[in-house]
Every structure is written in structure tokens, then in C-alpha cells.
N, C-alpha and C positions, 0 to 999 in steps of 0.2 A: 471389190468386195469391201467400200470406204466405210472404215468405222470411226474417224477420228471424229465425226459430228458428235456417235453419242458417247464416245472414252473423254470427249473433253467433260461433260458433268464430273466426273469422276478423277481422272487423270490429268488434266491439265487446265482446270481452271485457276487463273492466277491472280484473281482478284485479292489480294492479300497485303499487309504491310509489311517489303521486306526489309525496311529499317528496322521494324519491331524484330521481324523473325531475326537479323543479323546479331542485335543486343542478345536477346534469348540465347542464340545460336552460342554465342561467345563462352557464355558461364558454362552450357551441359558440355561442351567439349573438355573444359576443367576437369569433369568428372569423369568421364568416360576413359576406361581403361581397354587400349586397343587390344584386340585379339590376334595372335600371332598365327602363322599358316599353320593350317592344319588343327586349329585348334579343336573343331569339331570332328577329330576322328576317331571313330567308337562309341559316339553320341548321336542324338537323335537332336535335330531342329524342328520347333514346332511353333506353325503359322497357325496362329486363334484369329479365328476373322468372322466374329459376330456380325461385324458390317461390310463383310465381303472385304474384294482385295484389288489392286490395281500393280501393272509394273512399278509406279513410281513411289508408290505405299511399300512395299518387298523391299527395292533398294533403303528406303528412308527406316523402315524397321529392321533391315541388316547392320545399314551403318549405326544407328543409335545400340545395338545391340554389341556394337566393339570392333567390327569390319572395318579398319582403317577407308579413309575416305580417299587415301592414296591409291586403294585396290581398283576403285572404279574409275578413277581418273586416268591411270597407267591404260587402263582396258580403252578409255575413250579415245586416248592419242593413238592405239592401236588400231582401234579401228578405222581411223584414216577419211573420215568424215569433217566436212567444214560445214560452218556457217551454223553456228550456233555456241552455246553457254549453257552451263548448268549451276544449280544455287542451291544449297543446303541449306534450312533454316529451321524456325520451330513452330509448334502450334501447339496451341491448350484445346484440349476435348473434354469438359467436364472434370475439369482439375489437372488430368493426365494432361505431362508438357510432353509430344512427341516430336521427333525429328521429319520435317516434310523436306521432298524433294521437286524442282521444278527445271524442265527442259526450255530455255529461250529463243526460240529459232530468230537466227537476226537474218539471215538469207532464203529466198523463196526455194524448196527442197522438191527434188522429183519425185514424182509416184513411182513404183517398182515394182516391177515384177516377184513370184517366188524364184527366177532362175536367177537373175540378177540380184536378190539378196543375195542369194547361195554365192553367188561369184563374190559378190563384194564380202563378205566373210570368209569364204576361202584364200581370197586375196593379203588379206588383212595380216598385220603384224602382232594378232592376239597371240594368246600364249592356248597352246595347244587345247588342253581342257577346257578354257573360255571357249575356244571358236568350237570345240564339240559341243557344249552345252548351248551355246546361242543357236548352234545350226539345229540342232535337233527341237530348238522351242519355236522356230522359226518351219521345220516341216511339220509340227503337231498345228501351227494354225495354219500354214498350207494347204495340210490333208483335209481338215473340219473345212476350209472356203470351197475344197476341190468337192468336197460329197454334197455341201448344200448344192451349190450353180451344176454339179456336173459336168464339169472340165478337164481338161489335164491339167496335172500338179504344175508343170514349168510356167502353163499361162493365167496362172492364179493371181490377178492383180491388186496388189494391197492398197493401193491408193495412200492417203495419209497414213494409214497404219503401217505402208512400208517407208516413211518418210523416216526423218533423224528422229524426232522424239520417241516412237514406238523402238528403233534400233538402238538408244540410248537405254531405254529400259528393259530389252534383251539383254545386250552387251552386259551393260550395268550387274543386273539380277545373276548372268551366270558367271561374273566374276566373284562376285560375294559368296556365291554359294560354293564356287572351286577352292577359293580360300578357305573356307571353314571345312571341306570336307564331311560334312556331318550327314545323317541319313534326314532328308525332308518328308515331314509329314503334314497334314492339313486339316483343320476342320471340317467339320461339313459346312458347306458354302450357302449362305443365304440367295435366294433367288427372287429378283423384284419384280414387279409385274407393269403392264402397261404397256407403252410403244416408245421407237424411238426414231428418228430421221436421218438414216445413213444414202451413201450415192444410190442406191439401186431404189430408196425410197423407204415406206413406212417397213418400220421390222418391229416383231414383236419382242420384248422383254422375258425372259433373258434374250439375247440376238442368239439366231442358229449355228454360228459358227463357235459362240461362248460355250453353247450348249454342247457341240461336237468334242470339242476341246476339254472337256470335264468327263468326257466318258470312263468312266472305272469310278469317280470320286463321287461323295456323299453329298447330295443337296438338298435343302429344303425351301419351302416356301416362306418370306422372308416378312410378308404383308405388307409390303411397302409398294410404292409406284414410285421407282428409283432404280436406275442401273448400278447395281452394285459389285458384281463382280463383271469385270473390260474381259474383251477377246485376249488383250495381251497378258493380263495377270492370267484367267484361265490358262493359256496356255503356258506360261511359266510353269505353273504348279503341276499341268498336266503332264508335261514333259517331263518334271522332274521330281514329283512326289510320290513313294513310293506307296502311299494310302490316306486312306479319312480315319481321323480318331477324335470320339469329343473331346478324348485329352488322354494323351498315351501316358503308359507307365513308366513314369521317367521321375529324377531329382533334379529340380529347376535349378541352373546355376547362375544362368546369365538373362536377362529381359529387356527388349528392346521395344519401342513402341514408334510406328511410321502414320502420319497423317494422312488422311484424305483432303480434299480441300475444301470440299461441300460441307454444309451443314446438315444434318439430318433430323429430321423433327424426331425419331422416338430411340434414337442411341447415340453415342459417341462415335464418331467416324475414325476411327482408328484398327490399326494393325498390331497385333502382339506376335512376337518372334520370340520365342523360351527356346533355350540351350542348355540341355541337360544329359546326364548321364542316365541311360536305359534301367530299369528296376523292375527287377523281377516280377510277372503277372500273378503268382502264390502270393503277393503282399498284401494284395487286396484282399484276399479271402472269398471272392465270388467266382462262382463258374466261370470258364470263357467257352467251354466248348462241350458238345456230347460224344460220350463214346455209345455207337448203335451196332446191335450184334443179333444174327439169325443162325440157328443149326439147321444146317440142310443135308441128308442122307441120300441125297440123287441126284447130285451134280459132277459132271467132268470138270479136268481140267482147264478147258474150253471157254464151259460155260462160267465159271468161277472166274478167270480171266475180263471178261465179258462184262460180269456184274460188276466188281472193281471198277473200270472204266466209266460203267453209267453212274456208279456214285459217286465218283471224282466230277463227272460231269452234273451232276445234281448238288454239288457245294461243297463236299467233302472234302476234307484238307489230305487226306491219306486214308486209302482203305486196304486190307488184306485179309488172307484167306489163312487159318488155321486147323491142320488136320487136327482129328477128335477120333475115342472113341465112345460109341453111344449104346442104350441097353442090349443085350442080347448079341453086344460085340460088332456092332456093325459099324465099319468106317464113315466117316461122316467130315464136316466142313464147318465151321465159325467161319460165315463171314461178317466181318467189323470193318466199321467206318468212324474217324475224328470227325468232327463238323462243328465249327462255330455252331452259336447257340442260337444266331437267327435263319440258321440251314439244316438245322437238324429234323426239324417237320418234314421238309422237301427229301431229303436223303431216307428218314424212313419211308416215307410214300414209296421212293424208288425202289427201297428193298426188299417191303412185300410187294411192289410189281413186278419186280426181276423173277424175284427167288421162288421156290417152293413150299415156302417156311409160312406157316401160320399164325405167325408172330414174331415181333420184335423187340428187345431189351433195350431200355436204355438208361444210362448214369451220368449224371454233369459231374465233369473236372474242371479244374483250374489249369493252364497250361503255361509254363514257363517257356518265354520266345526267345531266344539270342535274335538281335537285330539283324536284320539282313536288308541288301538291296542288289541289285545290278546295274554293273558297269560293262561297257561296250571297251572292247581294248585291242589295239592292233597286233594281228598277225600276218606271217608272210601268205595267210589262206584270205585273208580279208578281216574284217570285224566279226569279234565273238562276242555275243554278251557272255559276262561271265557272274555267277553269284557267290557275293562277300557278306560273309556273316562275322559279324565284330561283337562289341560290348565287355563287359564286365566277365567275359568267361575264358580267359586265355587269348591265344593267337587267333589273328584271325583266320577262316577258314574258305579257301577259294574252290568252286567248282565250275568249272564251263557249262554252258547248254550243251548237252548232249545232241539234240535233235539239229542244232545249228552247226555244232562240228561235225557230225554225219554227213550234211547238208553240203558244206566247205570241202569233207574230204573226196567227195563224188564228182565236186568240182574241178578239183585238181588233182585227181587220180590218184592219191597218196592215203593211207591207210588211217582208220579214225583215230588212232592211239597219236600218231603225228601231231593233228590239230590240239588233242587235248594237253599235250604233252605243250605245245606252244602258247597255247592258252593260257596256259596254267603259270606258264614263265611269265608271259605279258604282264598278267596280272600282278604277278609280285613283285615286278619292277615299278607298276604303277605302283602299287602298296608302299614300296620302300623310298619311293621317291615324292609322297606327301609332305 
């Protein structure tokens, strides 16, 4: 699944003046205050990508933000791969001075399968958190490739994408994200059009694997015949971003700029990284969700439970049933759902379709949300996903995913409460050690 040919347009075009880059870079270093480990705890890291993104742009933007270069360098030493060197520089795009990042290959690098990349990372000297992030990124990419080419996961052949430049991009970005420890969000990503040449021949833009990697994230037509989002960049944000926002409710504290190498005709080729504290959504005064309600007086408990499941499947973030008394003393239920505004119509339709009510009430509300993310923690019963909610609302809240705990409990023949306890304790240790 060779992508080096089309990633080269964005990630690895090296037609630039390195002497000029070093001079500019020296001046920029003196102005950059380094961020300590865990500087992003409880905060949002927002990647604003109107020109798309690639692995090198992500690393460059995070270093420009304040992640020390030695964090990247130490991780690359732990990778234990030779035959290359890296270089940070600067580029000016529409008057914006942005950091750039290059990988220079000094020796011919082998092509690798997903199985060999996984073995390389598992046998490396990377810190555990960095290794886990890198493995997650490559798993995202390999899963996408396996789906596109309908083959076994371990047999996915990365060609040049598994070579040293992509390994550096994946491991370097993993180290930077782990150093910050912030919740990652990304703007809707622009999709270029046209065709590109890859190892298997002509491919449409965006490449099939890129689209698969971006499942669940927002995209839009960029109106430009160019590859704006590379497979490596897509895999990084696909693996680690908690969601897509035009601009999240946040109070910006630090901004970094990462430069792409190509000159784009209609926009500056830069990626903006913004670190800041989450701000309550109510501060905007604009509705974010809708509450939908219907009264029914002929529902059993089983029916009510099935309606709740259907409403959540239709896009509601929560749904519930409330006992009420209607006219003439008839017992009844109010079926309610909370849905993002963009899903309110679909949820209302599902409520009318599934229940016996002849009408649905709606009122729009603004919802203050506590930032949350999903982390994988190690337990004696395997890796368990744990939801961690932080932000400026007191101590973090930790909640293991119940279905995963129940599955692990059945596999190990222990009570679910033991898996829940182990996952909660492991998450608390992870939070304390950040």
C-alpha cells in the first residue's frame, strides 16, 4: 500500500534553503518558552487545519507550540532505527513564520509489513505511553489499508509508508502528544481532489486509506486539486483526536505553527496548534443541543427501554423515561432525549416513528460540557478503556467502560466489580504519574 509517492507532495518535498531555515530557526528558538511534561493536562489541544495536515506538520506545530525538541530526539533514539537524520527549520507563509520539520534518509530503508512495524515498536526503548500511541496510530493505518485491500491485518504491506520517514512522523508526534497530555481536537479537514500515483497505480484523492483513517471526523471539499491530508497525518488524528470542531469553546494560551513544504495557490500551507483551557459552552449564549419530549400512556417498560435505545442510535447523547400522571389520573411516561442540534430532526423522527405519541415537543438548550477523553489502561485482565473527564471543574472523574469490563470478567472468570476496581486503580495511577 505504497503512499510515499503521494505523501511526498506534502510531507517530504525538500526543495528549500536549509541555511536560511537554520538562521531563522535560531532566532525563533530564543522566543519559544518550552512547555514542561503534562502542560496540557485538563486542557484542549486544537489542531486548526484549513490547509490540511501531514505527520511532519503536526510535529512542527507542536514543537513551535513549545514541546521541547529533545522530546522528539529522545523518542527517535528509543526507536532504534538508523540511516537518517532530521532537521527543524522555519518557513514563511503569508507573513506567518512557522516551524518546519524534515526527515533526510541517508541509507536505503526497507519496506515493512504491519507485523514488522508492530514488532519494531514493541521491541524499542520508547517510553510506554509513546509506544502505545505509536502502536495505536499504525494500527489505525493498517486497519484502513486492510479494509481497502481486503487482506489480513498483519499482511498489510506499507512500502515506503513503513519506512523511516513515516516511522519518525508517527513516533515523533506520539512523543509530543504524550508530553503535553491534552485532549486533542481537530478542525474539519479539507479534502483535495484529483488523482495521485501510488505503488498500486492511480488513486483518487483523497486516497482510500486516508478516508478510512478519518472515520468519525469531519471533512469537506477543499476545491483544490492537491493532496491536503496524507495517510500518516490522517492516521495520527484518527487515532488520537477526540472529535471535530470548527473552533472549540476554549481560552487560548499558546499557539504554534507548522509549515507544509508545498506552496498552495489559494491558502497559506500551515497548521495551527492551539493549547488552552476549556471554556463552558454557555459562555457563547448559543444553543448547542435540543431536548425532545413526547407523552405516552400505553407503554410497557420493555417498550420504553427499546425506545431509549432507538433514540440514542438516532443521534441522541442521552434518553430517558419519566413517570407522569395525565388527565383522568392515567399513569403515563414522558419519553425524553437530548440531541446535538444537527441530529435533533432525526431523533424527533425516530420518536414519532417508534412511540404512539402524535407529537414531539422541542426546546433548544446550551450545554456546558466537561472535557473528556478515552484512555487505555493496563490491568491484570488486559487493556481496558477508561473515560477520563477533566477541565476546570474539580478533580478528574474516572469511569471504566462497563461493557469492556464485563467482557474481560467473563474471559477471566472473575466478578465484573474486580475488573472495574482494577481499571479504576490503574487509571488513578496513570493520572498521578503524568
